[in-house]
MIDOSE-1310 file (N, C-alpha, C; in nm, 2 decimals, decimal comma, always signed):
residues 245
mpig	-2,74/+0,21/+2,15/-2,61/+0,27/+2,15/-2,56/+0,31/+2,01; -2,51/+0,44/+2,00/-2,47/+0,48/+1,86/-2,34/+0,40/+1,82; -2,33/+0,37/+1,69/-2,22/+0,29/+1,65/-2,09/+0,38/+1,64; -1,98/+0,32/+1,65/-1,85/+0,39/+1,65/-1,81/+0,43/+1,51
dfyg	-1,71/+0,50/+1,50/-1,65/+0,54/+1,37/-1,55/+0,45/+1,32; -1,54/+0,43/+1,19/-1,44/+0,34/+1,13/-1,35/+0,43/+1,05; -1,22/+0,39/+1,06/-1,11/+0,46/+0,99/-1,03/+0,36/+0,91; -1,03/+0,38/+0,77/-0,93/+0,30/+0,69/-0,81/+0,39/+0,67
igig	-0,70/+0,34/+0,73/-0,58/+0,43/+0,73/-0,46/+0,38/+0,65; -0,42/+0,46/+0,56/-0,30/+0,43/+0,48/-0,18/+0,47/+0,57; -0,08/+0,37/+0,59/+0,03/+0,39/+0,68/+0,16/+0,40/+0,60; +0,15/+0,43/+0,47/+0,28/+0,45/+0,39/+0,34/+0,32/+0,36
pgdp	+0,46/+0,33/+0,29/+0,52/+0,21/+0,23/+0,60/+0,12/+0,33; +0,64/+0,18/+0,45/+0,71/+0,10/+0,54/+0,78/+0,17/+0,65; +0,83/+0,29/+0,62/+0,90/+0,38/+0,71/+0,80/+0,44/+0,81; +0,81/+0,41/+0,94/+0,72/+0,47/+1,04/+0,71/+0,62/+1,04
ellt	+0,82/+0,68/+1,00/+0,83/+0,83/+0,99/+0,75/+0,89/+0,88; +0,70/+0,80/+0,79/+0,62/+0,85/+0,68/+0,47/+0,84/+0,71; +0,44/+0,80/+0,83/+0,30/+0,81/+0,88/+0,26/+0,96/+0,88; +0,14/+0,99/+0,84/+0,09/+1,13/+0,85/+0,06/+1,16/+1,00
lkaa	+0,05/+1,29/+1,04/+0,02/+1,32/+1,17/-0,13/+1,28/+1,20; -0,21/+1,29/+1,10/-0,35/+1,25/+1,12/-0,36/+1,10/+1,15; -0,29/+1,02/+1,07/-0,29/+0,88/+1,08/-0,24/+0,84/+1,22; -0,13/+0,90/+1,26/-0,08/+0,87/+1,40/-0,17/+0,90/+1,51
riik	-0,24/+1,02/+1,50/-0,33/+1,06/+1,60/-0,45/+0,96/+1,61; -0,50/+0,92/+1,50/-0,62/+0,83/+1,50/-0,58/+0,69/+1,55; -0,46/+0,64/+1,51/-0,42/+0,51/+1,55/-0,40/+0,50/+1,70; -0,35/+0,61/+1,76/-0,34/+0,61/+1,91/-0,47/+0,63/+1,98
avdv	-0,57/+0,68/+1,91/-0,69/+0,72/+1,98/-0,80/+0,61/+1,97; -0,80/+0,53/+1,87/-0,91/+0,43/+1,85/-0,91/+0,32/+1,96; -1,02/+0,25/+1,97/-1,04/+0,14/+2,06/-0,98/+0,01/+2,01; -1,00/-0,01/+1,88/-0,96/-0,14/+1,82/-0,89/-0,11/+1,69
ifvp	-0,78/-0,19/+1,66/-0,71/-0,18/+1,54/-0,71/-0,31/+1,47; -0,76/-0,32/+1,35/-0,75/-0,44/+1,27/-0,63/-0,43/+1,17; -0,55/-0,53/+1,17/-0,43/-0,53/+1,08/-0,43/-0,66/+0,99; -0,40/-0,65/+0,86/-0,40/-0,76/+0,78/-0,27/-0,84/+0,78
kagi	-0,27/-0,97/+0,75/-0,15/-1,04/+0,73/-0,18/-1,16/+0,63; -0,07/-1,21/+0,57/-0,09/-1,30/+0,46/-0,12/-1,45/+0,50; -0,07/-1,48/+0,62/-0,09/-1,62/+0,67/-0,10/-1,62/+0,83; -0,15/-1,73/+0,88/-0,16/-1,74/+1,03/-0,03/-1,73/+1,10
kees	+0,08/-1,79/+1,04/+0,21/-1,79/+1,10/+0,30/-1,67/+1,06; +0,25/-1,59/+0,98/+0,33/-1,47/+0,93/+0,30/-1,35/+1,01; +0,41/-1,26/+1,02/+0,40/-1,14/+1,09/+0,32/-1,04/+1,00; +0,25/-0,95/+1,06/+0,18/-0,84/+0,99/+0,27/-0,72/+0,97
mald	+0,30/-0,69/+0,84/+0,38/-0,58/+0,80/+0,32/-0,45/+0,85; +0,19/-0,44/+0,84/+0,13/-0,32/+0,89/+0,15/-0,30/+1,04; +0,14/-0,41/+1,12/+0,16/-0,40/+1,26/+0,30/-0,36/+1,29; +0,40/-0,41/+1,22/+0,54/-0,38/+1,24/+0,56/-0,23/+1,22
ivkp	+0,50/-0,17/+1,12/+0,51/-0,03/+1,09/+0,47/+0,06/+1,21; +0,36/+0,03/+1,27/+0,30/+0,11/+1,37/+0,34/+0,07/+1,52; +0,42/-0,03/+1,53/+0,47/-0,07/+1,66/+0,52/+0,04/+1,75; +0,60/+0,14/+1,69/+0,65/+0,25/+1,77/+0,54/+0,33/+1,83
lldd	+0,43/+0,34/+1,76/+0,32/+0,42/+1,81/+0,24/+0,35/+1,92; +0,24/+0,21/+1,91/+0,17/+0,13/+2,01/+0,25/+0,10/+2,13; +0,38/+0,14/+2,13/+0,46/+0,12/+2,25/+0,41/+0,20/+2,36; +0,40/+0,14/+2,48/+0,33/+0,20/+2,59/+0,41/+0,33/+2,64
vaag	+0,54/+0,32/+2,64/+0,61/+0,44/+2,68/+0,61/+0,55/+2,58; +0,64/+0,51/+2,45/+0,65/+0,61/+2,35/+0,52/+0,68/+2,32; +0,41/+0,61/+2,33/+0,27/+0,66/+2,31/+0,21/+0,73/+2,43; +0,27/+0,70/+2,55/+0,22/+0,76/+2,67/+0,09/+0,70/+2,72
fslr	+0,06/+0,57/+2,68/-0,06/+0,51/+2,72/-0,03/+0,41/+2,83; -0,13/+0,39/+2,92/-0,12/+0,27/+3,01/-0,17/+0,15/+2,93; -0,14/+0,03/+2,98/-0,18/-0,09/+2,91/-0,33/-0,10/+2,90; -0,40/-0,04/+3,00/-0,54/-0,04/+3,00/-0,60/+0,04/+2,88
nrpr	-0,54/+0,14/+2,84/-0,59/+0,23/+2,74/-0,53/+0,20/+2,60; -0,44/+0,11/+2,59/-0,38/+0,08/+2,46/-0,48/+0,02/+2,37; -0,49/+0,06/+2,24/-0,58/+0,01/+2,15/-0,56/-0,15/+2,14; -0,67/-0,22/+2,13/-0,67/-0,36/+2,11/-0,64/-0,39/+1,97
vvek	-0,55/-0,49/+1,94/-0,51/-0,52/+1,80/-0,57/-0,66/+1,76; -0,64/-0,66/+1,65/-0,70/-0,78/+1,59/-0,63/-0,81/+1,46; -0,56/-0,92/+1,45/-0,50/-0,96/+1,32/-0,59/-1,05/+1,24; -0,61/-1,01/+1,11/-0,70/-1,09/+1,02/-0,61/-1,14/+0,91
vfpm	-0,64/-1,26/+0,87/-0,56/-1,33/+0,76/-0,63/-1,30/+0,63; -0,56/-1,25/+0,54/-0,60/-1,23/+0,40/-0,50/-1,30/+0,31; -0,53/-1,43/+0,27/-0,43/-1,51/+0,20/-0,41/-1,45/+0,06; -0,29/-1,47/+0,01/-0,25/-1,42/-0,13/-0,31/-1,52/-0,23
vkeq	-0,43/-1,51/-0,26/-0,50/-1,59/-0,36/-0,57/-1,50/-0,46; -0,59/-1,56/-0,58/-0,65/-1,48/-0,69/-0,80/-1,52/-0,71; -0,84/-1,63/-0,64/-0,98/-1,66/-0,66/-1,07/-1,56/-0,60; -1,16/-1,49/-0,68/-1,24/-1,38/-0,63/-1,33/-1,42/-0,52
ekle	-1,39/-1,54/-0,53/-1,48/-1,58/-0,42/-1,41/-1,60/-0,29; -1,29/-1,65/-0,29/-1,22/-1,67/-0,16/-1,18/-1,53/-0,10; -1,14/-1,44/-0,19/-1,11/-1,31/-0,14/-1,23/-1,24/-0,08; -1,34/-1,25/-0,15/-1,46/-1,18/-0,10/-1,51/-1,23/+0,03
shwk	-1,49/-1,37/+0,05/-1,54/-1,43/+0,18/-1,45/-1,38/+0,29; -1,32/-1,36/+0,27/-1,23/-1,31/+0,37/-1,26/-1,17/+0,41; -1,29/-1,09/+0,30/-1,32/-0,94/+0,33/-1,45/-0,93/+0,40; -1,55/-1,01/+0,36/-1,68/-1,00/+0,42/-1,67/-1,04/+0,57
eaal	-1,59/-1,14/+0,60/-1,57/-1,19/+0,73/-1,51/-1,07/+0,82; -1,41/-1,01/+0,76/-1,35/-0,89/+0,83/-1,44/-0,78/+0,85; -1,52/-0,75/+0,75/-1,62/-0,64/+0,76/-1,72/-0,67/+0,87; -1,77/-0,80/+0,88/-1,86/-0,83/+0,99/-1,80/-0,82/+1,12
aike	-1,67/-0,86/+1,14/-1,60/-0,84/+1,27/-1,59/-0,70/+1,30; -1,56/-0,61/+1,21/-1,55/-0,47/+1,23/-1,68/-0,41/+1,27; -1,79/-0,45/+1,20/-1,92/-0,41/+1,22/-1,96/-0,44/+1,37; -1,93/-0,56/+1,41/-1,96/-0,60/+1,55/-1,90/-0,51/+1,65
elek	-1,77/-0,47/+1,63/-1,70/-0,38/+1,72/-1,77/-0,24/+1,72; -1,80/-0,20/+1,60/-1,86/-0,06/+1,58/-2,00/-0,06/+1,66; -2,07/-0,17/+1,65/-2,20/-0,17/+1,71/-2,19/-0,17/+1,87; -2,07/-0,20/+1,92/-2,05/-0,19/+2,06/-2,01/-0,05/+2,10
gnsv	-2,01/+0,04/+2,00/-1,97/+0,18/+2,03/-1,82/+0,20/+2,02; -1,74/+0,10/+1,98/-1,60/+0,12/+1,97/-1,56/+0,19/+1,84; -1,46/+0,27/+1,84/-1,40/+0,32/+1,72/-1,30/+0,22/+1,67; -1,29/+0,20/+1,54/-1,21/+0,10/+1,48/-1,12/+0,15/+1,37
aflt	-1,00/+0,11/+1,36/-0,91/+0,15/+1,25/-0,87/+0,02/+1,18; -0,86/+0,03/+1,05/-0,80/-0,08/+0,97/-0,68/-0,02/+0,90; -0,57/-0,09/+0,91/-0,44/-0,04/+0,86/-0,41/-0,10/+0,73; -0,36/-0,02/+0,63/-0,33/-0,08/+0,50/-0,20/-0,01/+0,45
igdp	-0,11/-0,09/+0,39/+0,02/-0,04/+0,34/-0,01/+0,07/+0,23; +0,08/+0,17/+0,22/+0,07/+0,27/+0,12/-0,05/+0,36/+0,14; -0,12/+0,38/+0,03/-0,25/+0,47/+0,03/-0,37/+0,37/+0,01; -0,47/+0,40/+0,09/-0,59/+0,30/+0,09/-0,66/+0,29/-0,04
ltfs	-0,65/+0,40/-0,12/-0,73/+0,40/-0,25/-0,65/+0,39/-0,37; -0,52/+0,35/-0,36/-0,43/+0,34/-0,47/-0,38/+0,20/-0,48; -0,44/+0,11/-0,56/-0,40/-0,03/-0,58/-0,40/-0,10/-0,44; -0,50/-0,08/-0,37/-0,51/-0,14/-0,23/-0,63/-0,23/-0,22
tyvy	-0,61/-0,34/-0,16/-0,72/-0,43/-0,13/-0,82/-0,38/-0,03; -0,78/-0,27/+0,03/-0,88/-0,20/+0,13/-1,01/-0,17/+0,06; -1,01/-0,15/-0,07/-1,13/-0,11/-0,14/-1,23/-0,22/-0,13; -1,19/-0,35/-0,12/-1,29/-0,46/-0,11/-1,36/-0,45/+0,03
llrc	-1,28/-0,42/+0,13/-1,34/-0,40/+0,26/-1,43/-0,28/+0,27; -1,39/-0,18/+0,20/-1,48/-0,06/+0,19/-1,61/-0,09/+0,13; -1,61/-0,16/+0,02/-1,74/-0,20/-0,04/-1,83/-0,28/+0,05; -1,77/-0,37/+0,13/-1,85/-0,45/+0,22/-1,91/-0,36/+0,33
lrdm	-1,83/-0,27/+0,38/-1,87/-0,19/+0,50/-1,98/-0,09/+0,45; -1,98/-0,05/+0,33/-2,08/+0,05/+0,28/-2,22/-0,02/+0,28; -2,22/-0,15/+0,27/-2,35/-0,22/+0,28/-2,40/-0,25/+0,42; -2,31/-0,22/+0,52/-2,34/-0,25/+0,66/-2,36/-0,14/+0,75
ipee	-2,29/-0,03/+0,72/-2,29/+0,09/+0,82/-2,31/+0,22/+0,74; -2,36/+0,32/+0,80/-2,38/+0,45/+0,73/-2,25/+0,51/+0,68; -2,26/+0,57/+0,56/-2,14/+0,63/+0,49/-2,07/+0,73/+0,58; -2,15/+0,81/+0,66/-2,09/+0,91/+0,74/-2,00/+0,86/+0,85
kiht	-2,01/+0,73/+0,88/-1,93/+0,66/+0,98/-1,80/+0,60/+0,93; -1,78/+0,62/+0,80/-1,66/+0,56/+0,73/-1,57/+0,68/+0,69; -1,44/+0,67/+0,74/-1,34/+0,77/+0,71/-1,22/+0,71/+0,66; -1,18/+0,75/+0,54/-1,05/+0,70/+0,48/-0,94/+0,80/+0,49
ipgv	-0,83/+0,76/+0,54/-0,72/+0,85/+0,57/-0,61/+0,82/+0,47; -0,57/+0,92/+0,39/-0,47/+0,89/+0,28/-0,33/+0,86/+0,34; -0,25/+0,79/+0,26/-0,11/+0,75/+0,30/-0,01/+0,78/+0,19; +0,11/+0,78/+0,22/+0,22/+0,80/+0,12/+0,23/+0,67/+0,04
tsfn	+0,23/+0,68/-0,10/+0,24/+0,57/-0,18/+0,39/+0,53/-0,20; +0,41/+0,41/-0,24/+0,55/+0,36/-0,27/+0,62/+0,44/-0,38; +0,54/+0,48/-0,48/+0,61/+0,55/-0,59/+0,64/+0,69/-0,55; +0,56/+0,76/-0,46/+0,60/+0,89/-0,41/+0,72/+0,88/-0,32
aaas	+0,73/+0,78/-0,24/+0,84/+0,76/-0,15/+0,97/+0,73/-0,23; +0,96/+0,65/-0,34/+1,07/+0,62/-0,42/+1,12/+0,74/-0,49; +1,03/+0,82/-0,55/+1,07/+0,94/-0,62/+1,14/+1,03/-0,53; +1,09/+1,05/-0,41/+1,16/+1,14/-0,31/+1,30/+1,09/-0,27
lanl	+1,32/+0,96/-0,26/+1,45/+0,90/-0,23/+1,55/+0,93/-0,34; +1,50/+0,94/-0,46/+1,59/+0,96/-0,58/+1,59/+1,11/-0,62; +1,51/+1,19/-0,55/+1,50/+1,33/-0,58/+1,45/+1,34/-0,73; +1,36/+1,26/-0,76/+1,31/+1,25/-0,90/+1,17/+1,32/-0,91
slaq	+1,16/+1,42/-1,00/+1,03/+1,48/-1,02/+0,94/+1,39/-1,10; +0,82/+1,38/-1,06/+0,72/+1,29/-1,14/+0,65/+1,36/-1,25; +0,63/+1,49/-1,24/+0,56/+1,56/-1,34/+0,58/+1,71/-1,32; +0,58/+1,79/-1,43/+0,58/+1,93/-1,43/+0,48/+1,99/-1,53
rder	+0,43/+2,10/-1,50/+0,34/+2,17/-1,59/+0,23/+2,08/-1,65; +0,24/+2,07/-1,79/+0,13/+1,99/-1,86/+0,17/+1,85/-1,89; +0,27/+1,80/-1,82/+0,32/+1,66/-1,84/+0,21/+1,56/-1,79; +0,21/+1,44/-1,85/+0,11/+1,34/-1,82/+0,17/+1,22/-1,75
iaiv	+0,10/+1,17/-1,65/+0,15/+1,05/-1,58/+0,05/+0,94/-1,60; +0,10/+0,82/-1,61/+0,02/+0,69/-1,61/+0,07/+0,60/-1,50; -0,02/+0,55/-1,42/+0,01/+0,45/-1,32/-0,05/+0,32/-1,36; +0,03/+0,22/-1,38/-0,01/+0,10/-1,45/+0,04/-0,03/-1,38
pvpd	-0,05/-0,12/-1,35/+0,01/-0,25/-1,31/+0,06/-0,33/-1,43; +0,17/-0,39/-1,41/+0,23/-0,46/-1,53/+0,15/-0,58/-1,57; +0,10/-0,59/-1,69/+0,02/-0,70/-1,74/+0,10/-0,82/-1,77; +0,04/-0,93/-1,79/+0,11/-1,06/-1,82/+0,18/-1,04/-1,96
dvee	+0,11/-0,97/-2,05/+0,17/-0,94/-2,18/+0,23/-0,80/-2,17; +0,36/-0,79/-2,15/+0,42/-0,66/-2,14/+0,41/-0,57/-2,26; +0,38/-0,63/-2,38/+0,37/-0,56/-2,50/+0,26/-0,45/-2,49; +0,16/-0,48/-2,40/+0,05/-0,39/-2,37/+0,10/-0,25/-2,32
lrpi	+0,22/-0,25/-2,26/+0,28/-0,13/-2,21/+0,34/-0,04/-2,31; +0,36/-0,09/-2,43/+0,43/-0,01/-2,53/+0,36/+0,12/-2,57; +0,23/+0,12/-2,60/+0,16/+0,24/-2,63/+0,16/+0,34/-2,51; +0,15/+0,28/-2,39/+0,15/+0,37/-2,27/+0,28/+0,44/-2,25
lkgf	+0,39/+0,36/-2,27/+0,52/+0,42/-2,26/+0,55/+0,53/-2,37; +0,49/+0,51/-2,48/+0,50/+0,61/-2,59/+0,42/+0,73/-2,56; +0,30/+0,72/-2,50/+0,21/+0,82/-2,49/+0,21/+0,91/-2,37; +0,30/+0,87/-2,27/+0,30/+0,95/-2,14/+0,44/+0,99/-2,11
dtvi	+0,45/+1,11/-2,04/+0,58/+1,16/-2,00/+0,65/+1,08/-1,89; +0,56/+1,04/-1,80/+0,60/+0,95/-1,69/+0,51/+0,83/-1,67; +0,57/+0,71/-1,66/+0,49/+0,59/-1,65/+0,54/+0,52/-1,52; +0,45/+0,50/-1,43/+0,48/+0,43/-1,30/+0,43/+0,29/-1,32
lmkv	+0,52/+0,19/-1,32/+0,49/+0,05/-1,33/+0,48/-0,02/-1,20; +0,36/-0,06/-1,16/+0,33/-0,13/-1,03/+0,33/-0,28/-1,05; +0,34/-0,35/-0,94/+0,32/-0,50/-0,94/+0,41/-0,56/-1,05; +0,54/-0,53/-1,05/+0,63/-0,58/-1,15/+0,65/-0,73/-1,13
akrl	+0,68/-0,78/-1,01/+0,69/-0,92/-0,97/+0,78/-1,00/-1,07; +0,72/-1,11/-1,12/+0,80/-1,21/-1,20/+0,82/-1,16/-1,34; +0,76/-1,04/-1,38/+0,77/-1,00/-1,52/+0,89/-0,89/-1,53; +0,97/-0,88/-1,43/+1,08/-0,78/-1,43/+1,17/-0,79/-1,55
dkvi	+1,22/-0,91/-1,58/+1,31/-0,93/-1,70/+1,24/-0,89/-1,83; +1,12/-0,92/-1,84/+1,05/-0,89/-1,97/+1,03/-0,74/-1,98; +1,00/-0,67/-1,86/+0,98/-0,53/-1,86/+1,12/-0,46/-1,90; +1,22/-0,51/-1,84/+1,36/-0,45/-1,87/+1,39/-0,46/-2,02
nlle	+1,36/-0,58/-2,08/+1,38/-0,60/-2,22/+1,31/-0,50/-2,31; +1,18/-0,48/-2,27/+1,10/-0,39/-2,34/+1,15/-0,24/-2,33; +1,19/-0,20/-2,21/+1,25/-0,07/-2,20/+1,38/-0,05/-2,27; +1,46/-0,15/-2,28/+1,58/-0,15/-2,35/+1,56/-0,14/-2,50
emdl	+1,46/-0,21/-2,55/+1,42/-0,21/-2,69/+1,37/-0,07/-2,73; +1,30/+0,00/-2,64/+1,24/+0,13/-2,66/+1,34/+0,24/-2,63; +1,46/+0,21/-2,59/+1,56/+0,30/-2,55/+1,52/+0,39/-2,43; +1,45/+0,32/-2,34/+1,40/+0,39/-2,22/+1,46/+0,34/-2,09
shha	+1,55/+0,24/-2,10/+1,60/+0,19/-1,97/+1,69/+0,29/-1,90; +1,75/+0,38/-1,97/+1,83/+0,48/-1,90/+1,75/+0,60/-1,85; +1,62/+0,59/-1,87/+1,52/+0,69/-1,81/+1,44/+0,63/-1,70; +1,48/+0,51/-1,65/+1,40/+0,44/-1,55/+1,47/+0,43/-1,41
lfas	+1,38/+0,43/-1,31/+1,43/+0,41/-1,17/+1,36/+0,29/-1,12; +1,43/+0,19/-1,07/+1,38/+0,07/-1,01/+1,39/+0,08/-0,86; +1,28/+0,05/-0,79/+1,28/+0,06/-0,65/+1,20/-0,06/-0,59; +1,26/-0,12/-0,49/+1,19/-0,24/-0,42/+1,20/-0,22/-0,27
hvgl	+1,09/-0,27/-0,20/+1,09/-0,27/-0,06/+1,11/-0,13/+0,00; +1,05/-0,03/-0,07/+1,07/+0,11/-0,03/+1,02/+0,14/+0,11; +1,11/+0,20/+0,19/+1,07/+0,24/+0,33/+1,11/+0,13/+0,43; +1,16/+0,01/+0,38/+1,19/-0,10/+0,47/+1,35/-0,11/+0,48
kdsy	+1,39/-0,19/+0,57/+1,54/-0,21/+0,59/+1,61/-0,25/+0,47; +1,55/-0,34/+0,38/+1,61/-0,39/+0,26/+1,57/-0,31/+0,14; +1,54/-0,18/+0,16/+1,50/-0,10/+0,05/+1,62/-0,09/-0,06; +1,58/-0,09/-0,19/+1,68/-0,10/-0,29/+1,64/-0,01/-0,41
ltqn	+1,73/+0,08/-0,45/+1,70/+0,16/-0,57/+1,82/+0,16/-0,66; +1,79/+0,16/-0,79/+1,89/+0,16/-0,89/+1,84/+0,22/-1,02; +1,92/+0,28/-1,10/+1,89/+0,32/-1,23/+1,96/+0,24/-1,34; +2,04/+0,14/-1,29/+2,11/+0,04/-1,38/+2,02/-0,08/-1,39
lsel	+1,92/-0,08/-1,48/+1,83/-0,19/-1,49/+1,89/-0,32/-1,54; +2,00/-0,31/-1,62/+2,05/-0,43/-1,68/+2,11/-0,52/-1,58; +2,15/-0,46/-1,46/+2,21/-0,55/-1,35/+2,10/-0,63/-1,28; +1,97/-0,60/-1,31/+1,86/-0,66/-1,24/+1,82/-0,79/-1,31
kgsg	+1,86/-0,81/-1,43/+1,81/-0,93/-1,50/+1,85/-1,06/-1,43; +1,76/-1,14/-1,41/+1,78/-1,27/-1,34/+1,80/-1,26/-1,19; +1,78/-1,14/-1,14/+1,80/-1,11/-0,99/+1,68/-1,16/-0,91; +1,56/-1,17/-0,97/+1,45/-1,21/-0,89/+1,40/-1,10/-0,79
rgym	+1,44/-0,98/-0,82/+1,40/-0,86/-0,73/+1,27/-0,81/-0,75; +1,19/-0,87/-0,84/+1,06/-0,81/-0,88/+0,95/-0,79/-0,77; +0,97/-0,88/-0,66/+0,86/-0,87/-0,55/+0,87/-0,74/-0,48; +0,75/-0,68/-0,45/+0,74/-0,55/-0,39/+0,82/-0,44/-0,46
siii	+0,81/-0,44/-0,59/+0,90/-0,34/-0,66/+0,81/-0,26/-0,76; +0,87/-0,15/-0,79/+0,80/-0,06/-0,89/+0,92/-0,01/-0,99; +0,87/+0,04/-1,10/+0,97/+0,10/-1,19/+0,90/+0,24/-1,24; +0,98/+0,34/-1,22/+0,93/+0,47/-1,27/+1,01/+0,51/-1,40
vrkk	+0,94/+0,53/-1,51/+1,00/+0,56/-1,63/+0,97/+0,71/-1,65; +1,08/+0,79/-1,65/+1,06/+0,94/-1,67/+1,14/+0,99/-1,79; +1,07/+1,03/-1,89/+1,14/+1,06/-2,02/+1,23/+1,18/-2,00; +1,19/+1,28/-1,92/+1,26/+1,40/-1,90/+1,32/+1,40/-1,76
l	+1,45/+1,35/-1,74/+1,51/+1,34/-1,61/+1,56/+1,47/-1,57
């Protein structure tokens, strides 16, 4: 039996209306959907985003034809060996479904190839199934969505952009902030106050947009960074520093 096709699908930052037409079409058409979640008792954010598509009435499917959903736990750990074991386990489960002739989708927040752990799964699958059976579907990133909410241009003409995860030592950001017209700071987390202090010192805080939980009900945007100190809002947040507003 020929193996099925695999689709790694970016589903955007959280707003179901930011799903691309292609992503929506494939999600409704596949046999099996794998969704990640951080813990056994936790809800899958990816599954919440696509629930409107999987609703029997809205999607026009009978229960018999509705894609089967498999939730896989990927704990928030930094140990590389633990991470790799979870991704390999998921890849093997996906391979098993593909070998039955099923088409399979794996859903990932944002864009699959931009700061996404989907890449670990992709590496595993490349060792297991033919490359032509792997299809990656792009999604809207959190920073694209945030810029659109603020009507903020990210770049024009020959301007340069840097997309950088915030390091433990925020001083490493100084030359990047000096050398680029737009700097998108990802994975701000617990370093929010230190980043704000650096931006204030470099006289860039008034050129910055802070966004957290973009596309979700508790989405929050502000250009008043000083009010964020001590707020603990760093989780699921980004900062866009744009020198030419």
